[in-house]
C-alpha positions in Angstrom: -0.2 0.0 0.1 1.5 3.5 -1.0 -0.4 6.7 -0.8 0.4 10.1 -2.9 -1.1 13.3 -1.5 -2.4 15.0 -4.6 -3.6 18.6 -5.6 -7.1 18.9 -6.9 -7.5 21.7 -9.6 -10.9 22.2 -11.2 -11.4 18.5 -10.1 -8.6 17.4 -12.0 -6.1 15.2 -10.1 -2.7 16.5 -9.9 0.2 14.2 -8.8 3.6 16.1 -8.2 6.2 14.2 -10.4 9.3 14.4 -12.1 10.2 13.2 -15.4 13.6 13.3 -17.1 14.8 15.9 -14.3 11.9 18.2 -14.8 9.6 19.0 -12.1 6.0 19.7 -12.3 2.9 17.9 -11.7 1.2 14.9 -14.2 -2.6 14.3 -14.1 -3.9 11.2 -13.1 -6.0 10.1 -16.2 -8.0 6.5 -16.2 -9.2 7.8 -19.5 -5.7 7.7 -21.0 -4.8 4.7 -22.8 -1.0 5.8 -22.4 1.1 8.3 -20.4 2.0 11.3 -22.2 4.1 14.3 -21.6 3.7 17.9 -22.3 5.4 18.7 -25.2 6.2 22.5 -23.9 8.8 20.6 -21.9 10.1 17.8 -23.5 11.1 19.3 -26.6 13.8 16.8 -27.5 11.9 14.2 -27.5 10.7 12.7 -30.6 9.3 9.6 -32.6 6.9 8.3 -34.8 3.9 10.8 -35.6 0.4 9.7 -34.7 -2.9 11.6 -34.1 -5.0 11.6 -30.8 -8.0 12.5 -29.7 -8.3 15.5 -27.2 -11.0 17.7 -25.8 -11.0 21.2 -25.5 -14.7 22.4 -25.8 -15.2 19.7 -28.2 -13.6 16.5 -29.6 -10.9 17.5 -31.5 -7.6 16.1 -33.2 -4.3 16.6 -32.0 -0.6 15.9 -33.9 1.7 13.7 -31.4 4.6 11.4 -31.3 5.4 8.2 -29.9 8.7 8.7 -27.6 10.4 7.2 -24.5 10.9 8.9 -21.2 14.2 7.5 -19.3 12.8 8.2 -15.7 9.5 9.2 -14.0 9.0 9.7 -10.8 5.9 10.4 -8.9 5.0 9.6 -4.9 7.2 6.5 -4.0 7.2 5.1 -7.9 10.0 5.8 -10.3 9.2 3.9 -13.9 12.0 3.7 -16.1 12.2 3.8 -20.2 8.6 4.5 -20.5 6.9 4.5 -23.7 4.7 7.7 -23.6 2.8 10.1 -26.3 4.4 13.7 -26.6 1.9 16.6 -27.3 0.9 19.9 -27.2 -1.2 19.8 -23.8 -1.4 23.8 -23.8 -4.9 23.8 -23.9 -5.0 21.8 -20.7 -2.2 23.7 -18.9 -4.0 27.1 -19.7 -7.2 26.0 -18.2 -5.8 25.0 -15.5 -3.8 28.0 -14.5 -7.1 30.3 -14.2 -6.9 28.4 -11.0 -3.1 27.6 -10.3 -1.0 30.6 -12.3 2.7 28.9 -11.7 1.2 25.6 -12.6 3.5 23.1 -14.7 1.7 20.4 -16.3 4.3 18.1 -17.4 1.7 15.8 -18.8 -0.9 12.7 -17.6 -0.1 9.4 -16.2 -2.4 6.4 -17.3 -3.1 3.5 -15.3 -0.2 1.5 -17.4 2.4 3.7 -15.2 0.8 2.2 -11.9 0.8 -1.7 -12.7 -2.4 -3.7 -12.7 -3.8 -2.9 -8.8 -6.5 -1.2 -7.4 -6.2 3.0 -6.7 -8.0 4.4 -4.1 -9.2 8.1 -4.5 -10.0 10.1 -1.4 -10.9 13.5 -3.1 -11.7 14.5 0.3 -8.4 14.1 1.9 -6.5 14.6 -1.1 -5.0 11.2 -0.9 -4.6 8.8 -3.7 -3.9 5.4 -2.5 -2.3 2.3 -4.9 -3.1 -1.2 -3.7 -5.0 0.0 -0.7 -5.5 -2.5 2.7 -9.1 -1.6 2.9 -12.5 -3.9 3.1 -15.5 -3.4 0.7 -17.7 -4.3 3.3 -20.5 -2.1 3.1 -19.5 -0.5 -0.2 -21.5 -0.7 -3.6 -20.3 -2.5 -6.3 -20.6 -1.7 -10.4 -19.3 -3.3 -13.0 -16.3 -1.9 -14.8 -15.5 -3.3 -17.9 -12.2 -3.8 -19.0 -12.0 -2.4 -22.7 -9.5 -0.3 -24.4 -10.9 2.4 -22.0 -12.6 1.4 -18.6 -16.4 1.5 -19.2 -19.5 1.5 -16.6 -22.9 1.4 -16.9 -25.1 4.8 -15.4 -28.9 5.4 -16.0 -29.3 8.9 -17.4 -33.0 10.0 -17.8 -34.2 6.1 -17.3 -32.1 4.7 -20.0 -28.8 2.6 -19.1 -26.1 4.2 -21.2 -22.2 2.9 -21.0 -19.5 5.9 -20.1 -15.8 5.8 -20.1 -14.8 6.4 -16.7 -12.1 9.0 -16.8 -10.4 10.5 -13.9 -9.1 13.5 -16.3 -12.7 14.7 -16.9 -13.9 17.4 -15.1 -17.0 17.6 -17.0 -19.6 14.8 -18.3 -19.6 14.2 -22.3 -22.3 13.2 -23.4 -22.6 12.2 -27.4 -23.9 15.0 -29.8 -26.6 12.5 -30.9 -28.3 12.5 -27.6 -29.0 16.1 -27.6 -32.8 15.6 -28.2 -32.8 12.2 -26.0 -31.6 13.5 -22.7 -32.9 15.9 -20.3 -30.8 18.7 -19.8 -31.0 22.6 -19.2 -28.7 25.1 -20.8 -26.6 27.3 -18.6 -26.0 31.0 -19.7 -22.1 30.9 -19.1 -19.9 29.5 -20.6 -22.0 28.3 -23.3 -22.6 25.2 -24.3 -22.6 23.8 -21.2 -25.8 21.6 -19.7 -27.3 20.3 -16.3 -28.4 17.2 -16.0 -31.1 17.0 -13.5 -30.0 13.3 -12.2 -27.1 10.5 -13.2 -28.0 6.9 -11.4 -25.2 4.8 -10.5 -26.2 1.8 -8.8 -28.5 2.4 -6.1 -27.0 6.4 -5.5 -28.2 9.2 -7.3 -26.1 12.3 -8.8 -27.7 15.1 -9.2 -27.0 18.8 -11.2 -24.4 17.0 -13.3 -22.6 19.6 -15.9 -22.6 18.2 -19.2 -21.3 19.0 -22.8 -22.8 17.6 -25.7 -20.3 16.8 -28.4 -19.0 14.4 -31.0 -17.6 11.4 -29.6 -16.6 9.6 -32.7 -12.9 9.5 -31.7 -13.5 8.0 -28.9 -16.2 5.3 -29.8 -13.2 4.1 -32.4 -11.6 2.7 -29.1 -15.1 2.0 -27.4 -18.9 2.4 -28.0 -20.0 4.2 -25.2 -22.6 7.2 -25.0 -20.4 9.7 -23.1 -17.1 10.1 -20.9 -17.6 10.8 -17.0 -15.1 11.4 -14.1 -14.8 13.6 -10.9 -18.4 15.0 -10.8 -19.1 10.9 -9.6 -16.0 10.3 -8.3 -15.3 12.8 -5.8 -18.9 12.7 -4.1 -17.4 9.5 -1.7 -14.4 7.3 -1.6 -14.0 5.7 -5.0 -11.5 2.2 -5.6 -11.1 1.7 -8.9 -10.3 -2.2 -8.9 -9.5 -2.5 -12.7 -7.9 -6.5 -11.7 -11.3 -7.1 -10.7 -13.0 -5.1 -13.2 -15.4 -3.2 -10.3 -15.8 -0.2 -9.1 -16.5 0.0 -5.4 -18.0 3.1 -4.2 -17.9 3.4 0.2 
């Protein structure tokens, strides 16, 4: 069992880290298939070019390249010779700097950097615990499908829908083909953001969830889902992401 104190900035979990001698913060992102680094700090990394999907008010395609990081240290963990994606992460860093002006976002850590172990998220105490020694007695178990990305089933407006469970998402994303099928109230500011009156996870009801309707075809190339959800659900209680046993435990 190892714990890391994180910084919660606008619903994003940031872990203090050092990568190839550069110190800063990495977002913990279960929606990332692979750990990524911000090209603003690692411009010397180069590799085979590829395209990846990013979200900045809408889904878009961003240029990136495959690379290898010599060393990544976060909390008590050190990973050597790690395969990473090198990409422009200015769109994320700039949005977080509204809250933390001096923030250096070095990248995002995917689940593969932690290994195939359960992860406990305590947003109240800002602690992430890897391989926690905790009993699940009394906790509610939701199936967590291990596909290209972790997927859970939630109920929206009484209809079961599949979502990518993404700790890097502070706003719920819904496919734009659901815009006339899901009850949602538009917010005056910011434009394009709606409020879902209720989402149900198992027996638990989560109300007033901020959401954006957008083209998620890039995500659907990996997994067939209706949307993406993260901190708005996970932050409401102790949450255990138990990928080895295909479960999300809500305490």
